[in-house]
GUROKE-118340 format. One record per residue (C-alpha): x negated, y, z. Coordinates in steps of 0.5 Angstrom, whole numbers, plus 500, padded with zeros to 3 digits. Example, Ala and Ser with C-alpha at 12.3 -4.5 7.8 and 13.67 -1.06 7.14 Angstrom:
<atoms>
atom east->475 north->491 up->516
atom east->473 north->498 up->514
</atoms>
This chain:
<atoms>
atom east->844 north->708 up->386
atom east->838 north->713 up->387
atom east->834 north->709 up->382
atom east->840 north->711 up->377
atom east->840 north->718 up->379
atom east->833 north->718 up->377
atom east->833 north->715 up->371
atom east->839 north->719 up->368
atom east->835 north->725 up->370
atom east->829 north->723 up->367
atom east->833 north->721 up->361
atom east->836 north->728 up->360
atom east->829 north->731 up->361
atom east->827 north->727 up->355
atom east->833 north->728 up->351
atom east->832 north->736 up->352
atom east->824 north->735 up->350
atom east->826 north->731 up->344
atom east->831 north->736 up->342
atom east->827 north->742 up->343
atom east->821 north->739 up->339
atom east->826 north->737 up->333
atom east->829 north->745 up->333
atom east->821 north->747 up->333
atom east->820 north->743 up->327
atom east->826 north->745 up->324
atom east->825 north->752 up->325
atom east->818 north->751 up->322
atom east->820 north->749 up->316
atom east->825 north->754 up->315
atom east->820 north->759 up->317
atom east->815 north->757 up->311
atom east->821 north->756 up->306
atom east->823 north->763 up->308
atom east->815 north->765 up->307
atom east->815 north->761 up->300
atom east->821 north->765 up->298
atom east->818 north->772 up->299
atom east->812 north->770 up->296
atom east->816 north->768 up->290
atom east->821 north->774 up->289
atom east->815 north->779 up->290
atom east->814 north->779 up->283
atom east->821 north->779 up->280
atom east->818 north->775 up->274
atom east->815 north->769 up->278
atom east->821 north->764 up->277
atom east->822 north->766 up->270
atom east->815 north->764 up->269
atom east->816 north->757 up->272
atom east->823 north->756 up->268
atom east->821 north->759 up->262
atom east->815 north->754 up->259
atom east->820 north->748 up->260
atom east->825 north->751 up->256
atom east->821 north->753 up->251
atom east->818 north->746 up->250
atom east->825 north->743 up->249
atom east->827 north->749 up->244
atom east->821 north->747 up->240
atom east->822 north->740 up->240
atom east->829 north->741 up->238
atom east->827 north->745 up->232
atom east->822 north->740 up->230
atom east->828 north->735 up->230
atom east->832 north->740 up->226
atom east->828 north->743 up->221
atom east->829 north->740 up->214
atom east->822 north->739 up->212
atom east->819 north->737 up->219
atom east->825 north->732 up->221
atom east->823 north->727 up->216
atom east->816 north->726 up->219
atom east->818 north->724 up->226
atom east->822 north->719 up->229
atom east->827 north->720 up->235
atom east->824 north->720 up->241
atom east->816 north->720 up->239
atom east->815 north->728 up->240
atom east->819 north->728 up->247
atom east->813 north->724 up->251
atom east->808 north->729 up->249
atom east->811 north->736 up->249
atom east->816 north->736 up->255
atom east->811 north->734 up->260
atom east->806 north->739 up->257
atom east->812 north->744 up->258
atom east->812 north->743 up->266
atom east->804 north->744 up->267
atom east->806 north->751 up->269
atom east->810 north->748 up->274
atom east->805 north->744 up->277
atom east->799 north->748 up->277
atom east->803 north->754 up->281
atom east->804 north->749 up->286
atom east->797 north->747 up->286
atom east->794 north->754 up->286
atom east->798 north->756 up->291
atom east->796 north->751 up->296
atom east->789 north->752 up->294
atom east->789 north->759 up->296
atom east->792 north->758 up->303
atom east->787 north->752 up->304
atom east->781 north->757 up->301
atom east->783 north->763 up->305
atom east->784 north->759 up->311
atom east->791 north->761 up->312
atom east->793 north->753 up->313
atom east->788 north->752 up->318
atom east->790 north->759 up->322
atom east->797 north->756 up->321
atom east->795 north->750 up->324
atom east->792 north->753 up->330
atom east->798 north->757 up->332
atom east->802 north->750 up->332
atom east->804 north->749 up->325
atom east->805 north->741 up->324
atom east->803 north->738 up->318
atom east->809 north->735 up->316
atom east->813 north->742 up->317
atom east->808 north->745 up->312
atom east->808 north->739 up->306
atom east->816 north->739 up->307
atom east->817 north->746 up->306
atom east->813 north->746 up->300
atom east->817 north->740 up->298
atom east->824 north->743 up->299
atom east->822 north->750 up->296
atom east->818 north->748 up->290
atom east->821 north->741 up->289
atom east->828 north->741 up->290
atom east->830 north->748 up->290
atom east->826 north->751 up->284
atom east->826 north->744 up->281
atom east->833 north->743 up->281
atom east->834 north->750 up->278
atom east->829 north->748 up->272
atom east->832 north->741 up->271
atom east->839 north->744 up->271
atom east->837 north->750 up->265
atom east->833 north->744 up->262
atom east->839 north->739 up->262
atom east->844 north->745 up->259
atom east->839 north->746 up->253
atom east->838 north->739 up->252
atom east->845 north->736 up->252
atom east->847 north->740 up->247
atom east->842 north->740 up->242
atom east->836 north->735 up->243
atom east->840 north->729 up->247
atom east->847 north->729 up->243
atom east->851 north->724 up->246
atom east->848 north->724 up->253
atom east->851 north->724 up->259
atom east->849 north->731 up->263
atom east->849 north->728 up->269
atom east->844 north->723 up->267
atom east->839 north->728 up->264
atom east->840 north->733 up->270
atom east->838 north->727 up->274
atom east->832 north->725 up->270
atom east->829 north->732 up->269
atom east->830 north->733 up->277
atom east->827 north->726 up->279
atom east->821 north->729 up->274
atom east->820 north->735 up->278
atom east->820 north->732 up->284
atom east->815 north->727 up->282
atom east->811 north->733 up->279
atom east->811 north->736 up->286
atom east->808 north->730 up->289
atom east->803 north->730 up->284
atom east->801 north->737 up->285
atom east->800 north->735 up->293
atom east->796 north->729 up->290
atom east->791 north->734 up->286
atom east->790 north->739 up->292
atom east->786 north->733 up->296
atom east->780 north->734 up->291
atom east->779 north->741 up->290
atom east->776 north->747 up->294
atom east->778 north->753 up->290
atom east->784 north->755 up->287
atom east->780 north->757 up->280
atom east->777 north->750 up->279
atom east->784 north->746 up->281
atom east->788 north->751 up->276
atom east->783 north->749 up->271
atom east->782 north->742 up->273
atom east->790 north->741 up->273
atom east->791 north->744 up->266
atom east->786 north->739 up->264
atom east->789 north->733 up->267
atom east->796 north->735 up->264
atom east->793 north->735 up->257
atom east->789 north->729 up->258
atom east->796 north->725 up->260
</atoms>
């Protein structure tokens, strides 16, 4: 009987610690998402700078297919693999430069010393830049492209494809940050890599 009481007490304390650890982790993620939101909305045109280039590239591809003289030069599906990913270069470059700025200014290291977990740091970037901004960009791109570029396409399918591309571009940006030390070189190298792709 005494062992069962001891076991239940230890089990309750372990559950309480686990719950506190999870609450701390979720609080860190929430706080970092708020930080990213405040940084993004500091300048009222920042979100437009991320969303506008993919929309511009979609409009350009649509024009290439609709102009009578250029229409005959390109087969359908030839131009998109080159122009559409290039439209997302600011999206990727912005993530890389932000992470590299925090890394070079030792802000990331300072947050770690204050108790921030690495998982909360990367998950907050993925949620804000990958899911939130990626979905906003994907939704606007799908609205523009379903009516003109992909005539008989399903809106949900086009939205899903753009959204998965934004999620993969976000993780690709995470990958690129491992190779650079300064925001300037990382931004220029990101542009070179995306042009080389």
